[in-house]
N, C-alpha and C positions, 0 to 999 in steps of 0.2 A: 504494500500500500504506500501511497505517497502523500506527503503533507502539502496541502493546496493553498495555504495562506499566502497572502501577498508578500509578506516578509517571513519566510520560514524560520529565520533565526531570531525572530522577535519573541520575547517571553510574555508580552502583554496580549497578543492576538489569541483568540480561541483556537484550539487545535482542531483541525478538520482533516480527516484521513479519507482517502478515496482509493478504491481498488483499481488495478490496471485492467485492461481488456483481457479477455480470455487468451488470445493469442500471445500478447505481450507477456502476460503472467506465465504462460507455459515456457516461452523462450528464456525469461529471466530465471525461472526455476531450473531449467536444464543447465544454464550457465553456472548457476550457484552450485548445483550438485557436482558439476564437472570440476569445480575448484578453481575456476578462472577468477581473475581480479575484477573484470568488467563484463557486463552484458550489453551488447550493442543492439539497439533498436533502430527503427527508421528515423525517429525524431529526437531521440535522446539516448543516453547510456546510463547504466547503473554502476556506480562505484561501490563494490561490496565492502572494501576496506573501511571507507568512511560513511557508508550507508547514505549515499547521495544519488539523487536523480539529476543529471546534468544535461542541459540542452545541447544538441549537436550544432546549433546555430549561434548560441551565445553561452560561452562557458560560465558567465556570471549568473545565468539563470539556473538556479539550483534549488532543489527541494529535498528535505529529509525523506528517507524511506524506511520501512520496517517490514520484516518478514513475519507473517502470522500463519499458524497452522489452523486450517478449518476443522471445526469439530463435527461438522455434518448437521448441526442444529440451526445454522444460520438460515434465515429466509431472505431470498433475493428476488426482486421483481424489477425488470428493466423497463423504464419508461419508453425508451426508443423502440422496444420490441412491439409495443402495442399503441404507440402514439404517432409514429411517423405516418404521414398521409399515404394510405395504401392504394391510392387511385391516381388517375391522370391529373396533371397540374391545373387544367382549366375547368374540369368537371369532377364531381365527387365519385364518379364511376365511369366506365366505358360503355360504348354502344355494344350491341351484340356483334360478334365477329366470326360466326361460324361454329363449327363443332370441335375444332382443335385449335389451341392457341397458335396464332400466326408465328410466334417466335419459335415454338417447339417444331412446327412444320418446317420452318426455314432451316432450323438446325439439322433436322433429319436430312433435308435435301443437301445441305452443305457437306454432310458426312456421307452422302450417297447411300442412305439407308432406306430400305422399303419397310413396310409395316411388319413383314416377317423377319426383319433383321434387327428389331429393337433389342437392346441388351438383355432385357428380361426374358427374351425368347431365344436368344442366340449367344451363348456363353463365349463363343470363340472371338467375338469382337469386343468383349468387355475391357480387356487390358488395353486395347488400342484406344478406346474412347477415354479411359482413365488417363492415359498418357496425354491425349489432346486436351483434356480438361485441366490437367496440371500445368501444361505449357501455357494454356490460355490464361489461367489465373495469374501466373508469373508475369505474363505480358501486360495484363491489366494493372497488376500491382506496381510494376515499374512506372507506368504512366502517371500514377498519382502519388509517387514517393513512398510506396509501401512494399518495396522489394523484399525486405526480410520477412515481413508478415506473409507475403504471398508465397515465399519459398517454404515457410513453415506449413502453410495450408497444403501446398503441393506435396510436401514430404509426407504428411499424414495421409493424404489421399493415395499416394503411390504405395504406401505400406500395405494396402489391400488389393493392389493391382491383380495379383494372381490368385485371389481367394474366392472368386466367383461373384456374381451380381448381388447376391443377398448381402454378403459382407461389405461389398463396395457401397451398396445403398445405405447400409447402416452408418458407414463412415460419412457419406454425404449428408445424412440426416444430422449426425453429430456436428459436422462442420457448419451446417446451416443454422443450428441453434446457438453456436458460439458467437461471441461479440467480435466481429471483424469487419473489414471492408467488403467481404464477399457477400454477406447478407444485405448490406446497405446498397451496394452497387448493382447487384442483380435485380433487386426490386426497383431501383431508380430507373434503370433502362427499360424494364418491362412495363412500368406504369405509363409510359408515353406511347405505347402501341395504340394506333388509331389516330394519332395526331400527325397530320401531314408534315408539319414543320419539324417534327422530331423523328421522322421515319428513318432518315439516314443514320441517326444516332443508334437506334436499336439494331438496325441491320448491320452496323459496323461491329457489333458484339456477338454476332451469330457464331463465329468460329473461335471466340475467346471464352466468354462466359457460357456460350451455348452448350458445349459438351457437358459441363457440370450440371446445368439446368435440366438437360435431357436425362442424365443419370438420376437426379432427384425426382423428376416427374415420373419416370418409368418404374414405379414402385413394384418390386416383385412380390411383395406381401399383400398387395391390394386385391383382396378376394372377398371381402365382406363389407357390405354397405353399412353406413352409420345408422343407428337406430332412428327411425322417423320420429320427429318431435324433439330431437336433441337441439338444445339452444346453445349457440356460441355467441361470444361478445367481443367487441373491439372498441376501445376508446380511441378517438382521433381528434386532431385539432384542425378544424376547417375554418376558412375565411367566411366572412359574411356573404360573399358572392357564391361560394360553394353551398352554403346552407340555403341560400335562396334557390339554388338548383333543386335541392331536395324539396323545398316547400312548393315549388312550382310543379314538380312531378307528383307530389302528394295530392294536388288539387285536380289532377287529370283523371278522366274516366273514358276508356280503361287506363289503368296505370301502365306506364311504359316499362318494358323489360330492359335490363342492362346487365353488365358483367364487370367483374374485377379482372384486370389484365395480368397481375403479377402473383407470385406466391404470396399469400396473405396470412399472416399469423393472427390467430384468434385465441381466445381462452374460454375454457368451460366455466371459469369462475367469474361471476359478474363483479364481485368486489375488486378483483384485479383490474378489470377494464374500467371501472368507475374511478380509479385512481388518476386517470390521465385524460386530458383533452376536454373539449367543450361539446362533443357529440358522442353519444353511445350508440353503436350499431348493434342491433339485436338480430341474430340470424337463426331462423327456425328451419331445420332441415326437413324436407319432404322425402327426397330420394337423393342420396349423395354418397360419394366416397370422400372421406377426409382422412388425414393422417394424424394420429396421436403421436406427438413428438416427445411427450413426457419421458418415455423409457430411454430416449437418446440424449436427453438434455441434462445439464448440470443445474438447471433452474427449475426444479420440479414444482415449486410453488406457483409458477406461472400457469401450469396446467395447459400448455400450449397445444392447440389443434391447428393443423395447416390446411388451408384451402388451396387447391392447386390452380394454376393459371389455365383454366379451361372455360368452356362456355356456360358458366354458372348463370342461370337466369334469375333475376331478382325483381320483385315488385316492391316498390318503396311506399310505405305508409307511415303516417305520423302516429306516434304513440304518446298520448297525452298524460301518461303517468308522470307524476312529479318526481324530480330527482330526490334521492335520499339526502339526509343532512351531511352524510360523510362524502357524498359524491361531489366532484368538481364539474360535472357535466351540466350544461344548460338545456340541452335538447335531446330527446330520445327519438330514434327512428328504428322501426322494425323493417327488416329486409326479409320478406317472405320468399323463400328460395324455390325456384322451379328447376329441378335437376334432371328431368327425363332425358333431355338432349345430351346431357353429360354422359349418361349411360350409353346412349346410342353411339357416341363418338368413340368412347374407350372400347366398347365391346367389338365394334366393327374394325377398329384399328388393330386390336389384338386377336380377334377371331374367337373370343370366348362366348360361344353360342349359349352356354348355360346361363349367362348373366344378361344376355341381350333381351330376354323376355321381360326383364324388369322395366324396360323402357316403355313409357306410354306413348312416345312419339315416333317410334322407329318404323311405323307404317305410313308416315306422312308423305312418302315419296321424295324425301330429301336425298340428295347425292352426298354420301359420306365418303368422298374420295380423299384419300391421304394426300394425293398430289394437288 
């Protein structure tokens, strides 16, 4: 942990200690156990002899550090996990965009994969995609000054390269739950899908972030639908203009359908979501596959559930229930989710006929072409 006071050597300022990010903490601990005198990070270094955090850009910018052993009883909930805007920058959600995420489709095309060659169905290509994912993460990390962090992520991913898709996917899930640029940047670029002015941005990441996103999306354990009626929550900070978009859609009849474009972290615990933001999104599942990330996360108190970047159809309605006294939220919105099309896309993509029957819409005459 590091001492974040303006003057860390002052005896009058109150002591405030803050933890390092997951990746930095891992690299610091590895260096400490290896007996080195310093741990080099992207933006700073740790002097173990003097217990100092020293900026790489300004040697006078120093902070005290201390090493603490976790007891396992600490409760941690990260605001950035459930507070960052999960949607496009100009609207609080995206339009409908078909039956498979455009980003995932373009990644598969870029890797020359047919629907029969997805890594969950073809173990022979898993190691190759893992290599491409690792190289892409390093390339993107270098662009934003996070080379060491990127190399750590890539190393952890490559450790599972030859262990099959199930072990690779578990590692991808762990990496996604950790605090790093990977989570933030993949969501940042996928949220702008559908915006013409940002199309070049997300397309430029198809062969860098794309392989990792494909591995995470292609969950080999995804065989059981979530229980209908399950409620998920997400607190978010929206501008007045974005809230106005919600209010406008709430007044329409019929209600417009929309979708989230990125991997979207939600929680099963309403109290967690109510800690953050000015809007609480309440999502009631009708028919859906979601991913319970709690078994793979170091933050079990978050009770994180992942919505995949797929054609989730939502109907927005205003919930007039008043916020609780403990809540910071000003407005509640229910997102009644229509997921039949989600089933059709995944089932026909993978060829799982036994699950295709769950779709209410798969006889609508829609062309579910991977291409």
